[in-house]
C-alpha positions in Angstrom: 6.0 -1.6 -104.3 7.1 2.1 -103.5 4.5 5.0 -103.9 4.5 6.7 -107.4 3.8 10.4 -108.6 1.2 10.5 -111.5 1.3 13.3 -113.8 -2.0 14.3 -115.6 -2.8 17.0 -118.0 -6.3 18.6 -116.8 -9.1 19.9 -118.9 -8.1 23.2 -119.1 -4.3 22.2 -120.7 -2.6 22.6 -117.1 -0.8 20.0 -115.3 -1.1 18.4 -111.7 -0.1 15.3 -110.1 -1.2 12.9 -107.5 1.0 11.0 -105.4 -0.1 7.6 -104.9 0.5 4.9 -102.1 1.8 1.4 -102.7 -1.8 0.4 -102.3 -3.1 2.8 -105.0 -4.7 5.4 -102.8 -4.0 9.2 -103.9 -2.6 10.5 -100.5 -1.8 14.1 -102.0 -3.0 16.2 -104.9 -0.8 18.9 -106.4 -2.1 22.4 -107.5 -2.8 23.1 -111.3 0.7 24.2 -112.7 0.8 25.9 -116.6 3.7 23.8 -117.6 4.9 20.3 -117.5 8.2 21.5 -116.4 6.4 23.1 -113.7 4.7 20.4 -112.6 8.0 17.9 -112.6 9.5 20.8 -110.3 6.9 20.8 -107.9 7.6 17.0 -107.6 11.4 17.5 -107.1 10.2 20.3 -104.6 8.1 17.4 -102.2 11.0 14.9 -102.7 13.4 17.2 -101.4 11.6 19.2 -98.8 9.1 16.1 -97.5 11.7 13.9 -95.6 12.4 16.5 -92.8 9.0 18.0 -93.0 7.3 18.6 -89.3 3.6 18.2 -88.3 1.9 21.7 -87.6 -1.5 21.0 -86.0 -3.5 23.8 -86.5 -6.6 22.4 -85.0 -5.3 23.1 -81.3 
């Protein structure tokens, strides 16, 4: 099973998503968005930009 994005409503009426690995563990959590459409756009942005993302280790 592949990972999945889970969209959730917050207590304050905003929206956010978690990216879950195939084992069910949360591997990324989004910011809070004012609308569901903006949240879904955030997911599409991650899908579009993550495949070629480089790691920038700023701890060294």
